[in-house]
C-alpha positions, -999 to +999 in steps of 0.1 A: +272+222+425+300+228+401+305+208+369+319+174+377+356+167+370+355+136+348+389+123+361+379+128+397+345+112+390+362+081+375+386+078+405+359+081+431+336+058+413+362+031+415+370+041+451+333+037+461+332+003+445+365-008+462+351+003+496+320-017+491+340-048+480+363-045+510+333-044+532+319-075+516+351-094+520+354-084+556+319-096+562+325-130+546+358-136+564+343-126+598+311-146+595+303-177+615+275-195+596+278-217+564+252-196+546+273-164+549+309-176+553+308-204+527+277-197+505+284-159+507+248-150+508+254-113+517+257-078+503+274-045+512+268-010+498+277+027+501+249+054+499+247+091+494+238+115+522+201+112+513+203+074+512+206+066+474+226+036+464+261+046+451+281+014+450+279-023+459+303-052+465+312-066+431+306-102+442+272-095+458+243-119+451+225-103+421+191-105+439+206-083+466+221-058+442+189-037+444+177-049+478+188-017+496+169+011+477+133+001+487+144-004+523+162+029+524+132+046+508+111+031+536+135+044+562+134+079+546+096+079+545+094+071+582+118+100+590+145+076+603+172+092+582+166+126+599+184+139+629+209+111+630+239+112+654+272+094+655+267+060+671+232+056+656+224+026+633+193+015+614+182-021+614+153-040+597+143-073+582+106-066+577+095-079+543+066-054+543+088-024+550+110-026+520+129-057+531+133-091+514+125-121+536+130-122+573+163-141+571+179-110+555+188-085+582+199-051+569+222-029+591+230+007+580+250+034+598+255+071+589+290+082+580+300+116+596+329+138+586+333+171+605+298+168+619+283+164+585+267+132+571+286+124+539+269+090+532+258+057+547+275+023+550+252-007+548+254-045+550+229-073+545+234-109+555+211-140+552+209-153+587+211-191+594+181-191+617+157-164+631+133-186+651+110-198+623+085-226+631+109-250+613+147-247+617+163-226+590+135-229+565+097-232+569+083-242+535+049-249+551+045-213+565+011-196+558+019-163+574+049-141+581+048-148+619+057-184+612+089-174+594+109-159+623+114-128+644+102-096+627+125-065+632+106-034+621+125-004+607+141+012+637+169+034+649+192+020+675+223+029+694+247+004+678+271-003+707+244-001+734+217-022+717+237-047+697+267-050+721+273-081+741+247-071+768+225-051+745+188-054+747+184-063+710+212-089+714+193-105+743+160-106+725+174-121+694+196-146+712+167-159+732+145-164+701+168-183+677+182-218+678+218-211+669+225-178+687+263-181+685+262-183+647+235-158+641+249-132+665+284-139+651+271-130+616+255-098+629+288-089+645+304-095+611+279-071+596+289-045+622+326-050+612+316-045+575+298-012+580+326+001+603+350-006+574+328+014+550+326+042+575+364+045+579+372+042+542+346+069+533+360+092+559+395+086+544+382+098+510+368+129+526+402+135+543+419+133+509+395+150+485+372+170+509+336+163+518+320+186+492+338+168+464+327+134+477+290+145+479+290+163+446+306+133+428+279+110+442+252+132+427+271+133+394+275+095+393+237+091+397+230+115+369+256+099+346+241+064+351+206+078+345+218+093+312+235+060+301+203+040+310+181+063+290+204+062+260+203+024+261+165+024+262+163+049+233+183+025+211+154-001+214+123+001+193+092+016+209+065-010+216+047-032+241+061-067+248+046-095+269+059-126+287+045-153+309+061-180+330+047-207+352+058-220+386+050-251+406+022-248+432+027-233+467+021-266+485-016-259+491-032-249+458-023-280+438-020-260+406+006-241+386+008-204+392+012-176+365+037-148+365+029-123+338+046-091+326+041-065+299+070-042+290+064-009+272+093+011+257+086+047+249+114+070+241+139+069+269+117+053+295+105+018+302+074+006+320+072-029+335+036-039+343+029-072+362-009-070+359-022-105+351+000-123+377-020-147+399-032-136+433-011-142+464-012-177+478-014-195+511+022-209+509+055-190+513+062-184+476+049-148+475+074-121+467+073-089+488+073-057+467+110-050+476+121-083+461+099-078+430+115-044+424+149-059+427+142-087+402+127-063+377+156-039+379+182-066+376+165-082+345+161-049+327+196-036+334+213-069+326+198-069+291+200-032+283+232-019+299+269-025+290+290-037+319+310-005+323+280+015+335+281+020+373+256-002+392+240+026+413+204+039+418+206+062+388+197+031+367+162+031+382+151+066+374+139+058+339+119+027+350+082+028+359+070-003+377+034-014+382+027-044+405-010-048+416-014-054+453-026-088+465-007-107+439+022-132+440+045-103+434+031-078+459+012-097+486-007-081+515+005-085+550+009-110+567+013-134+537+043-158+540+073-148+518+103-170+528+105-187+494+101-155+475+130-164+451+107-188+432+083-161+418+112-137+413+131-162+391+099-166+370+095-128+368+131-126+355+125-152+329+092-136+319+110-103+313+136-120+291+109-139+272+090-106+266+121-089+252+129-118+228+114-101+197+140-073+200+169-088+220+170-125+210+207-125+201+215-115+237+190-137+255+191-174+265+166-202+271+151-206+305+176-218+332+168-238+363+154-204+375+152-215+411+174-226+440+172-259+459+172-242+493+181-271+516+181-273+554+191-303+574+188-299+612+191-321+643+184-313+679+209-328+703+215-325+740+230-290+745+216-274+714+207-274+677+227-283+647+216-266+615+230-268+579+218-247+551+228-243+514+214-232+481+221-254+451+221-241+415+214-260+383+218-257+345+219-224+326+199-220+294+217-222+261+220-191+239+228-183+203+263-196+197+270-214+230+258-242+253+245-234+288+269-237+318+266-268+340+259-268+377+260-231+385+241-206+406+214-191+383+206-155+373+195-139+405+219-158+428+256-161+429+261-183+459+292-205+463+295-242+471+299-253+507+330-275+507+321-311+513+349-315+539+337-287+560+301-299+557+309-333+571+332-320+598+307-295+613+275-316+608+281-352+621+245-364+616+249-368+578+275-371+551+277-364+514+275-397+495+280-380+461+280-346+445+279-346+407+266-330+375+234-347+362+246-360+328+223-353+299+198-332+320+202-301+298+177-295+270+186-306+235+190-281+208+215-267+182+231-255+215+225-277+245+212-264+279+235-267+309+232-298+332+217-297+367+233-310+399+227-342+419+237-341+456+231-371+477+231-369+515+234-401+536+216-397+569+235-411+599+211-405+628+174-407+634+154-375+638+171-354+611+147-328+597+149-320+560+132-288+550+135-274+515+119-254+486+126-256+449+108-253+416+106-269+381+095-302+397+066-305+373+081-293+340+117-286+331+129-251+320+117-241+285+139-240+255+142-211+231+139-210+193+126-246+191+151-259+217+140-287+241+132-282+278+157-293+305+151-322+329+128-314+358+141-311+394+135-338+421+137-345+458+139-383+464+143-403+496+156-439+493+157-465+521+167-500+511+144-509+482+118-481+489+119-449+469+097-418+475+096-385+456+089-355+477+071-323+467+090-291+459+080-274+493+086-300+519+093-308+556+103-344+561+118-363+591+145-386+580+161-416+598+195-433+598+202-451+566+181-428+544+196-415+512+183-380+502+188-372+466+185-335+456+184-331+418+182-297+402+168-290+367+189-286+336+187-255+314+166-253+282+182-258+248+185-232+220+176-238+184+164-270+167+181-301+179+203-318+152+187-346+133+192-382+144+226-394+130+240-359+126+273-356+145+270-334+176+291-303+174+317-302+202+306-283+233+321-248+237+316-247+274+349-266+279+341-283+312+334-320+314+304-332+333+323-347+362+321-346+400+317-312+417+341-320+446+370-302+429+347-272+421+335-273+457+370-268+469+374-238+446+342-225+463+321-211+435+289-217+416+294-186+395+286-188+358+314-183+333+317-147+321+306-155+286+273-168+299+266-137+320+272-115+289+244-133+273+221-111+293+208-135+319+227-129+351+221-093+359+254-091+379+270-057+370 
């Protein structure tokens, strides 16, 4: 390989990112389900000829930014990247083969130019339903088999097997409750990877295949160099952090996520020894999800935003996660709510790095999602609604936390109220507001959580959900106060019941379901009583989210992401 041309490398780096972003937008616009089309729970990427991540859609969910590398490594180890032909595709959702949870189906195709593989085009989408024991979400699952259809890593003929009459299409359609929406989203994934294929071939036409492949290699090496330089700027040492999460629905006790970070020269080791053993409920995180959460947390703190978000960032990291723990369970442990321990791992890493990075870090955020499913079986089929609600960001040095946003590892958007009620006639949205004063007190105040109230219109509506921080609110930093805890509440007339954070509950007409997410922790000592409160710098009043829902985003303001919490690069 000749020395890289820096101008060409810059041009192609932007081109690869633009291709991945176009793929992402095509996927979202072509999707059928609310979870993909409205919440935008999906990811797209371009890979080198040996399957290394080169570029990703810029609006991808942060948790999915590093979801592809462990899965591509699994495909490579199984020999599935060898002897590929035009028309082949690779598909998988297996959480124990490098995947996330079963809802996330990954589809990858090889890109050929003049009979040579010049890269891969990949898409990932969170499917609305894959046949779990409970529609959409099964928070009471105790093994993987209860969470949906398992697709092992395999090579298929894309048009033959996933076409209208394909064998895989028939198997999936027969095993899911909403086949039109799920298969529609898979077709959107096919459209996305075909877009990536065409655009990468266009680059080869313009610059030549050797230049494209050589530039991919150079970009990985450049990013590795930048990552190592950033690590070298930090003092050598070993730093520890611990976070706690609500129980799994069976243990009845809080669960520990522990991390030790060692910096030596230009390398960093993240060791999760000390984390609690895997549990019966579905809040275990498969190894692929744990890798992604660690890599996002480390990169978000250490790297400047101009560094390319490719797999070169990972070469300087050594990751140790003991098998049989919450962060690396043994098959067939349930994993559908794996975001809960991953959020705590993210916070534990930030807490560990506080002694050397406090100016860039923030207090604990909601650090969870309120993953909500409302389903109803009617004559002729199923209705299923899913969304993921954010909460309050933690405050940092010099600013308050953002109110009512997707937190750190997620970047999902609001589902518009008008569309929700039009497509799901068995409930309506009674209110959707910011929880006033739910952020933790401090010199800088934590962001407020969300309250969304669903009015149930028919009997037999099933509510399934998982969340966290229902016992204790997110911790503050530098003597800041914790945020308010999260709650699931059902009201009917004068009766009021609080539900656990992992729940399946049948609701009836007239019920009010209140979903309240936690506020972020405060930063610094709260002002003394009687001291005038400094004006908020966030600039947004705590008012209804309906207008924000129409704009369709939960994303945190840029200044909050720069505080080192989001990991979206």
